[in-house]
PLY file of the C-alpha trace (Angstrom):
ply
format ascii 1.0
element vertex 323
property float x
property float y
property float z
element edge 322
property int vertex1
property int vertex2
end_header
-0.01 -0.09 0.07
1.34 3.47 -0.88
2.03 5.69 2.17
0.87 9.18 2.45
3.66 11.89 2.60
3.01 12.49 6.39
3.51 8.85 7.06
6.87 8.87 5.23
7.97 11.47 7.62
7.69 8.99 10.58
6.01 11.40 12.78
4.01 9.57 15.46
0.26 10.04 15.81
-0.29 7.72 18.62
2.04 6.05 21.05
1.29 3.49 23.74
3.50 2.14 26.51
2.70 -0.79 28.84
-1.09 0.16 28.57
-3.41 -1.88 30.74
-7.03 -1.83 31.75
-8.50 -3.97 34.47
-12.12 -4.28 35.30
-12.14 -5.73 38.79
-10.06 -9.02 38.65
-10.37 -9.21 34.84
-7.62 -7.86 32.66
-9.12 -6.58 29.42
-5.97 -5.09 27.95
-2.62 -6.51 29.22
0.43 -4.11 29.08
0.51 -3.57 25.21
2.84 -1.46 23.35
2.72 0.25 19.88
3.24 3.29 17.81
1.11 4.63 14.97
2.62 6.88 12.25
0.89 10.13 10.99
-1.04 9.27 7.72
-1.01 5.40 8.39
-3.83 2.94 8.32
-3.37 1.07 11.48
-5.41 -2.00 12.18
-6.37 -3.60 15.47
-7.24 -7.24 14.60
-8.76 -9.77 16.81
-11.93 -11.82 17.73
-14.81 -10.23 19.72
-13.86 -9.80 23.30
-10.07 -9.55 22.47
-9.64 -6.11 23.97
-9.97 -4.01 20.87
-12.67 -1.63 21.92
-11.34 -1.24 25.39
-8.03 -0.06 23.82
-9.74 2.33 21.49
-11.70 3.87 24.20
-8.72 4.38 26.36
-6.95 6.26 23.37
-10.21 8.30 22.86
-10.45 9.57 26.39
-13.31 7.46 27.30
-11.85 4.98 29.63
-8.88 5.78 32.03
-6.18 3.18 31.97
-5.23 1.17 35.01
-1.62 1.52 34.23
0.77 2.44 31.55
0.87 5.50 29.44
0.24 6.92 26.01
-0.40 9.91 23.80
-2.87 10.76 20.87
-1.98 13.70 18.74
0.56 14.77 21.35
-1.99 14.72 24.10
-1.72 12.53 27.25
-4.24 9.83 27.37
-4.67 10.23 31.22
-4.19 13.86 31.79
-5.54 15.47 28.73
-8.57 13.28 27.85
-10.87 16.38 27.04
-8.14 17.79 24.64
-8.11 14.28 22.87
-11.80 14.30 22.27
-11.68 17.57 20.78
-9.03 16.71 18.41
-10.02 13.22 17.14
-12.78 11.69 15.15
-14.45 8.65 16.75
-16.97 6.32 15.24
-18.10 3.46 17.56
-20.00 0.40 16.62
-23.19 2.33 17.56
-22.66 5.73 16.60
-25.67 7.87 17.55
-27.70 9.00 14.48
-31.22 10.55 14.91
-33.64 8.69 12.55
-36.28 11.49 12.54
-33.84 13.98 11.24
-32.90 14.24 7.64
-29.23 13.37 6.45
-28.54 17.18 6.27
-30.04 17.82 9.70
-27.83 15.24 11.39
-24.78 16.86 10.05
-26.03 20.27 11.01
-26.43 18.88 14.45
-22.97 17.42 14.69
-21.55 20.73 13.19
-22.91 22.47 16.26
-21.68 19.73 18.63
-18.24 20.27 17.15
-18.45 24.17 17.40
-17.89 24.60 13.72
-18.15 28.34 12.88
-21.40 28.94 11.34
-19.90 30.58 8.18
-18.18 27.24 7.60
-20.97 24.99 8.13
-22.46 24.93 4.69
-19.09 24.15 3.16
-18.24 21.34 5.61
-21.64 19.80 5.11
-21.14 19.70 1.30
-17.81 18.40 1.70
-18.96 15.64 4.10
-21.74 14.61 1.94
-19.46 14.42 -1.02
-16.76 12.34 0.86
-19.36 9.91 2.11
-21.03 9.67 -1.25
-24.43 10.29 0.02
-25.44 13.13 -2.35
-28.58 11.44 -3.44
-29.88 11.30 0.18
-29.41 14.89 1.55
-33.10 15.44 2.20
-33.95 11.78 3.14
-35.04 10.88 6.63
-31.97 9.01 8.30
-34.35 6.16 9.40
-35.18 5.30 5.90
-31.55 4.59 5.00
-30.09 1.17 4.69
-27.37 0.17 7.14
-24.59 0.89 4.68
-25.82 4.45 3.98
-26.28 5.10 7.71
-22.67 3.97 8.27
-21.30 6.48 5.63
-23.36 9.24 7.33
-22.09 8.38 10.70
-18.53 8.48 9.40
-19.15 11.92 7.81
-20.59 13.16 11.16
-17.79 11.78 13.08
-15.25 13.73 10.92
-17.10 16.87 10.15
-14.54 18.86 12.22
-11.72 17.57 10.07
-9.66 15.77 12.64
-6.22 14.48 11.86
-6.55 11.15 13.85
-9.62 9.03 13.35
-10.71 6.10 15.34
-13.09 3.62 13.89
-14.40 0.79 16.12
-15.54 -2.13 13.91
-17.06 0.38 11.41
-18.16 -2.33 9.01
-19.71 -4.77 11.49
-23.04 -6.02 10.10
-22.87 -4.74 6.58
-22.50 -6.66 3.26
-19.20 -7.19 1.66
-19.77 -4.64 -1.26
-20.64 -1.96 1.36
-17.55 -2.91 3.32
-15.41 -2.38 0.21
-16.89 0.91 -0.62
-16.36 2.11 3.03
-12.71 1.07 2.83
-12.24 3.21 -0.43
-13.39 6.23 1.75
-10.86 5.19 4.44
-8.05 5.07 1.85
-9.01 8.34 0.52
-8.85 9.90 3.82
-5.35 8.34 4.57
-4.09 9.58 1.24
-4.96 13.05 2.40
-2.59 12.58 5.38
-5.23 11.56 8.00
-4.20 8.87 10.43
-6.77 6.07 10.63
-6.91 3.58 13.69
-9.36 0.91 12.94
-10.53 -2.30 14.74
-11.81 -5.16 12.93
-12.36 -8.98 13.13
-12.46 -9.26 9.45
-9.24 -10.73 8.08
-9.77 -9.50 4.48
-10.17 -6.06 5.69
-6.94 -6.13 7.57
-5.14 -6.45 4.17
-5.96 -2.78 3.61
-3.85 -1.70 6.62
-0.17 -0.38 6.33
0.30 -2.18 9.51
-1.61 -3.98 12.19
-1.66 -5.56 15.64
-3.19 -8.91 16.28
-4.62 -8.96 19.81
-5.97 -12.07 21.73
-7.29 -12.06 25.38
-5.94 -8.51 25.81
-2.45 -9.43 24.77
-0.60 -8.47 21.65
0.49 -11.68 19.89
2.04 -9.99 16.60
2.53 -6.70 14.96
3.71 -5.92 11.41
2.50 -5.25 7.88
0.08 -7.81 6.39
2.92 -9.05 4.33
5.25 -9.36 7.23
2.65 -11.27 9.06
2.26 -13.76 6.24
6.03 -14.24 5.69
8.26 -13.39 8.62
5.79 -14.00 11.53
4.29 -17.31 9.88
7.22 -19.66 10.35
5.45 -22.69 8.89
4.04 -23.82 5.62
0.42 -23.98 4.64
-1.04 -26.93 2.83
-4.77 -26.59 1.30
-6.48 -30.01 1.14
-9.52 -30.16 -1.17
-11.50 -33.14 -0.45
-14.96 -34.45 -0.02
-16.38 -34.34 3.58
-13.51 -32.06 4.68
-15.00 -31.25 8.10
-14.83 -34.91 9.12
-11.17 -35.15 8.48
-9.80 -32.23 10.69
-8.93 -34.25 13.73
-7.46 -37.15 11.94
-5.26 -34.80 9.79
-4.25 -32.78 12.84
-2.97 -35.92 14.54
-0.31 -36.39 12.03
3.13 -35.73 13.40
4.15 -33.52 10.54
0.99 -31.31 10.94
1.02 -28.49 13.69
-2.76 -27.64 13.34
-5.76 -27.69 11.09
-8.65 -25.22 10.39
-11.66 -25.32 7.96
-11.67 -22.66 5.29
-14.90 -22.93 3.49
-15.29 -26.46 2.39
-11.51 -26.94 2.38
-8.94 -27.68 5.00
-5.88 -25.61 5.58
-3.15 -27.49 7.44
-0.15 -25.77 9.05
2.89 -28.10 8.37
6.11 -28.54 10.21
7.62 -29.84 7.07
5.66 -29.52 4.12
7.31 -32.36 1.94
6.78 -34.74 4.74
3.26 -33.66 5.55
2.23 -34.27 1.95
3.51 -37.79 2.06
1.82 -38.42 5.45
-1.46 -37.13 4.08
-1.49 -39.11 0.93
-0.62 -42.27 3.08
-3.47 -41.54 5.49
-6.16 -40.65 2.72
-5.17 -43.47 0.45
-5.27 -45.94 3.42
-8.77 -44.86 4.03
-9.82 -45.40 0.39
-10.47 -41.82 -0.20
-10.34 -40.55 -3.84
-10.74 -37.26 -5.49
-8.69 -35.14 -3.33
-5.85 -32.82 -3.85
-3.00 -31.17 -1.65
-1.37 -27.97 -2.62
1.26 -25.79 -0.75
-0.31 -22.10 -0.64
0.69 -18.72 0.69
-0.48 -18.28 4.17
-3.55 -15.84 4.65
-3.85 -13.45 7.61
-6.47 -16.00 8.96
-3.94 -18.72 8.75
-1.51 -16.51 10.67
-4.17 -15.76 13.25
-5.31 -19.23 13.80
-1.72 -20.43 14.27
-0.85 -17.66 16.65
-3.99 -18.34 18.77
-3.09 -22.01 18.77
0.39 -21.06 20.09
-1.01 -18.78 22.67
-3.63 -21.36 24.03
-0.95 -24.13 24.20
1.53 -21.98 26.08
-1.13 -20.64 28.55
-2.69 -24.06 28.99
0.79 -25.57 30.09
1.05 -22.67 32.73
0 1
1 2
2 3
3 4
4 5
5 6
6 7
7 8
8 9
9 10
10 11
11 12
12 13
13 14
14 15
15 16
16 17
17 18
18 19
19 20
20 21
21 22
22 23
23 24
24 25
25 26
26 27
27 28
28 29
29 30
30 31
31 32
32 33
33 34
34 35
35 36
36 37
37 38
38 39
39 40
40 41
41 42
42 43
43 44
44 45
45 46
46 47
47 48
48 49
49 50
50 51
51 52
52 53
53 54
54 55
55 56
56 57
57 58
58 59
59 60
60 61
61 62
62 63
63 64
64 65
65 66
66 67
67 68
68 69
69 70
70 71
71 72
72 73
73 74
74 75
75 76
76 77
77 78
78 79
79 80
80 81
81 82
82 83
83 84
84 85
85 86
86 87
87 88
88 89
89 90
90 91
91 92
92 93
93 94
94 95
95 96
96 97
97 98
98 99
99 100
100 101
101 102
102 103
103 104
104 105
105 106
106 107
107 108
108 109
109 110
110 111
111 112
112 113
113 114
114 115
115 116
116 117
117 118
118 119
119 120
120 121
121 122
122 123
123 124
124 125
125 126
126 127
127 128
128 129
129 130
130 131
131 132
132 133
133 134
134 135
135 136
136 137
137 138
138 139
139 140
140 141
141 142
142 143
143 144
144 145
145 146
146 147
147 148
148 149
149 150
150 151
151 152
152 153
153 154
154 155
155 156
156 157
157 158
158 159
159 160
160 161
161 162
162 163
163 164
164 165
165 166
166 167
167 168
168 169
169 170
170 171
171 172
172 173
173 174
174 175
175 176
176 177
177 178
178 179
179 180
180 181
181 182
182 183
183 184
184 185
185 186
186 187
187 188
188 189
189 190
190 191
191 192
192 193
193 194
194 195
195 196
196 197
197 198
198 199
199 200
200 201
201 202
202 203
203 204
204 205
205 206
206 207
207 208
208 209
209 210
210 211
211 212
212 213
213 214
214 215
215 216
216 217
217 218
218 219
219 220
220 221
221 222
222 223
223 224
224 225
225 226
226 227
227 228
228 229
229 230
230 231
231 232
232 233
233 234
234 235
235 236
236 237
237 238
238 239
239 240
240 241
241 242
242 243
243 244
244 245
245 246
246 247
247 248
248 249
249 250
250 251
251 252
252 253
253 254
254 255
255 256
256 257
257 258
258 259
259 260
260 261
261 262
262 263
263 264
264 265
265 266
266 267
267 268
268 269
269 270
270 271
271 272
272 273
273 274
274 275
275 276
276 277
277 278
278 279
279 280
280 281
281 282
282 283
283 284
284 285
285 286
286 287
287 288
288 289
289 290
290 291
291 292
292 293
293 294
294 295
295 296
296 297
297 298
298 299
299 300
300 301
301 302
302 303
303 304
304 305
305 306
306 307
307 308
308 309
309 310
310 311
311 312
312 313
313 314
314 315
315 316
316 317
317 318
318 319
319 320
320 321
321 322
């Protein structure tokens, strides 16, 4: 992915050091560390309940950390929470829009919330509507819009004050793949203009759009890097795709082979992480042939982000089970 000019300057938009958040005895975020460059699309990737939203709320000044430190746009996340809220855009999973107001009226409302000077409001509204691609719905009641168009309007309202750093918490949850792709086109456009985008997601395909990303699991960072680094440097083992009838019935048998680290179902096929791909292919053929199975194929493939994430989770679970 092409970096914006501000990202190439390596200036930092967000820094986090040993950030931790506890709720009673439960540790939601466990001493994480990372930096986000200006103009970067930075992804926070993990399953539901991994600590993504808790992290983003600490960075946005909504939650106070239990321990650790950090800054957003140069403001301290503990001492200057109000300043952070004034200078960022934040779109939560349940961003508040008013269904009984039109698209324009919702934008006007948020213009006043963000104290945009009255003489600038009309121009900002036009710019927001154009960026979100909702020109045809200016006069429509928000309640009549589909989920995808509401999502675009919510983003527009969240950035009407032109923040340089934008936090998007699961922004495409619950919308169809085409709408998700269109939404990411808007995100890329904002990043190319020099804005920093911090986005949480559990969609692996979306994470491919990020310049860099963190994988988080049980509140713990388990990997950080570009999508390509994740699939090459961080993923140490080779991936075999096994195309076969009734694949779901073979997962445990294949996982039991000594040359196979773990298996997962991908659609109707199996992805197997192999310690040694050449030996694993021979072991697989021996197993399947001995069971009289025909019509299968075994191919070495490049790891996907989902392969990487599944493998890292397996490693994490195995390590912590031993403890």
